[in-house]
C-alpha positions as CSV (number, residue, x, y, z in Angstrom):
1,X,3.5,4.4,-25.1
2,X,4.7,4.8,-21.5
3,X,3.7,2.4,-18.8
4,X,3.5,3.3,-15.1
5,X,2.8,0.9,-12.2
6,X,1.5,2.6,-9.0
7,X,1.6,0.6,-5.8
8,X,0.9,1.3,-2.1
9,X,3.8,0.8,0.3
10,X,7.5,0.1,-0.1
11,X,9.2,-3.2,-0.6
12,X,11.2,-4.2,2.5
13,X,12.7,-7.4,1.3
14,X,16.1,-6.9,-0.3
15,X,16.0,-10.0,-2.4
16,X,12.6,-9.1,-3.8
17,X,13.7,-5.6,-4.5
18,X,16.7,-7.0,-6.4
19,X,14.4,-9.0,-8.6
20,X,12.1,-6.0,-9.2
21,X,15.2,-4.0,-10.2
22,X,16.3,-6.8,-12.6
23,X,13.0,-7.0,-14.4
24,X,12.6,-3.2,-14.5
25,X,16.1,-3.1,-16.2
26,X,15.1,-5.8,-18.7
27,X,11.8,-4.0,-19.4
28,X,13.6,-0.7,-20.1
29,X,14.9,-2.2,-23.4
30,X,11.4,-2.4,-24.7
31,X,9.4,0.5,-23.2
32,X,9.6,3.5,-20.9
33,X,8.4,2.1,-17.5
34,X,8.1,3.7,-14.1
35,X,7.3,2.1,-10.8
36,X,5.8,4.7,-8.5
37,X,5.4,3.9,-4.8
38,X,2.8,5.7,-2.7
39,X,4.0,5.5,1.0
40,X,1.9,3.5,3.4
41,X,-0.7,5.5,5.3
42,X,0.2,6.5,8.8
43,X,-2.0,5.6,11.8
44,X,-4.2,3.1,9.9
45,X,-5.2,1.5,13.3
46,X,-7.4,4.6,13.7
47,X,-9.1,4.2,10.3
48,X,-11.9,1.9,9.2
49,X,-11.4,-0.3,6.2
50,X,-13.5,2.1,4.1
51,X,-11.6,5.2,5.4
52,X,-8.3,3.5,4.5
53,X,-9.6,2.8,1.0
54,X,-10.8,6.4,0.6
55,X,-7.5,7.9,1.7
56,X,-5.5,5.5,-0.5
57,X,-7.9,6.3,-3.4
58,X,-7.3,10.0,-3.0
59,X,-3.5,9.4,-3.2
60,X,-3.9,7.1,-6.3
61,X,-6.1,9.6,-8.1
62,X,-3.7,12.4,-7.4
63,X,-1.2,10.5,-9.5
64,X,-3.5,10.1,-12.5
65,X,-3.8,12.6,-15.3
66,X,-7.0,13.0,-17.5
67,X,-5.3,11.4,-20.5
68,X,-3.9,8.3,-18.6
69,X,-5.5,5.0,-19.4
70,X,-6.1,3.4,-16.0
71,X,-6.1,-0.3,-15.4
72,X,-6.6,-1.7,-11.9
73,X,-5.0,-5.0,-10.8
74,X,-8.0,-6.4,-9.1
75,X,-9.1,-9.9,-8.1
76,X,-12.4,-9.4,-10.0
77,X,-10.7,-8.3,-13.2
78,X,-10.3,-10.1,-16.5
79,X,-7.7,-12.9,-16.6
80,X,-5.3,-13.4,-19.5
81,X,-2.7,-16.0,-20.5
82,X,0.7,-14.5,-21.1
83,X,0.2,-14.6,-24.9
84,X,-3.3,-12.9,-24.6
85,X,-1.8,-10.3,-22.3
86,X,0.9,-9.5,-24.8
87,X,-1.8,-9.1,-27.5
88,X,-3.7,-6.7,-25.1
89,X,-0.5,-4.7,-24.7
90,X,-0.2,-4.5,-28.5
91,X,-3.8,-3.3,-28.8
92,X,-3.1,-0.6,-26.3
93,X,0.0,0.5,-28.2
94,X,-1.9,0.5,-31.5
95,X,-4.8,2.6,-30.0
96,X,-2.5,5.6,-29.4
97,X,-2.6,5.5,-25.6
98,X,0.2,7.8,-24.4
99,X,0.4,6.5,-20.8
100,X,-0.9,3.2,-19.6
101,X,-1.2,3.2,-15.8
102,X,-1.6,0.0,-13.8
103,X,-2.4,0.2,-10.1
104,X,-2.0,-2.2,-7.2
105,X,-4.2,-1.1,-4.4
106,X,-3.8,-1.3,-0.7
107,X,-4.7,-4.3,1.5
108,X,-8.5,-3.7,1.2
109,X,-8.6,-2.9,-2.5
110,X,-9.8,0.3,-4.1
111,X,-12.3,3.0,-3.3
112,X,-15.4,3.4,-5.4
113,X,-13.9,6.6,-6.9
114,X,-10.9,4.7,-8.2
115,X,-13.2,2.0,-9.6
116,X,-15.2,4.7,-11.3
117,X,-12.1,6.3,-12.9
118,X,-10.7,3.0,-14.1
119,X,-10.8,2.1,-17.8
120,X,-10.5,-1.7,-17.0
121,X,-9.5,-4.3,-14.4
122,X,-7.3,-7.3,-14.8
123,X,-6.6,-10.2,-12.4
124,X,-3.3,-12.0,-12.2
125,X,-4.8,-15.0,-10.5
126,X,-7.7,-16.2,-8.5
127,X,-5.1,-16.8,-5.7
128,X,-4.1,-14.0,-3.3
129,X,-0.5,-12.8,-3.3
130,X,1.2,-10.2,-1.1
131,X,1.1,-6.8,-2.7
132,X,4.9,-6.8,-2.8
133,X,4.9,-10.1,-4.8
134,X,2.3,-8.8,-7.1
135,X,4.7,-6.1,-8.2
136,X,7.3,-8.7,-9.2
137,X,4.8,-11.0,-10.9
138,X,3.3,-8.1,-12.9
139,X,6.6,-6.5,-14.0
140,X,7.8,-10.0,-15.1
141,X,4.6,-10.4,-17.1
142,X,5.1,-7.0,-18.8
143,X,8.6,-8.1,-19.7
144,X,7.3,-11.5,-20.9
145,X,4.6,-9.8,-22.9
146,X,7.2,-7.7,-24.8
147,X,9.5,-10.7,-25.4
148,X,6.4,-12.5,-26.9
149,X,5.6,-9.5,-29.2
150,X,9.2,-9.6,-30.4
151,X,9.3,-13.4,-30.9
152,X,12.2,-13.6,-28.5
153,X,13.0,-17.0,-26.8
154,X,12.0,-16.0,-23.2
155,X,8.5,-17.5,-23.3
156,X,8.0,-21.2,-24.1
157,X,4.7,-22.6,-25.5
């Protein structure tokens, strides 16, 4: 199984980017993983919230193939403990999914078309985090999930 994370907007913070690079490197020992960045929209001041979501939604959907299993990182999604998330990853691997795609939306979330295409939604927390921090938290949780599945000493119970 391959895992892709699609996110809107680049990471400007060098320290944060270094951590993202570190966890992507660690994750590469377990699975093929790609982080794909969709550039921020231009002239968003001229767009309404719904127009911005629609335009971002079009860009997101252009990156999805019909065989991809699409999971949205969404505040209204299902929450997991790290152990339960690792079990969910194992289920996805066992089900024969070829490419599992997670998506972090823009500042206003997702368009209805993206919600309609999604197979599921997960939430990392009831709290709100910057979209750049969510990337790091999510990639770290993927890494943690794979170390849990391999009974490696990264996660403590």
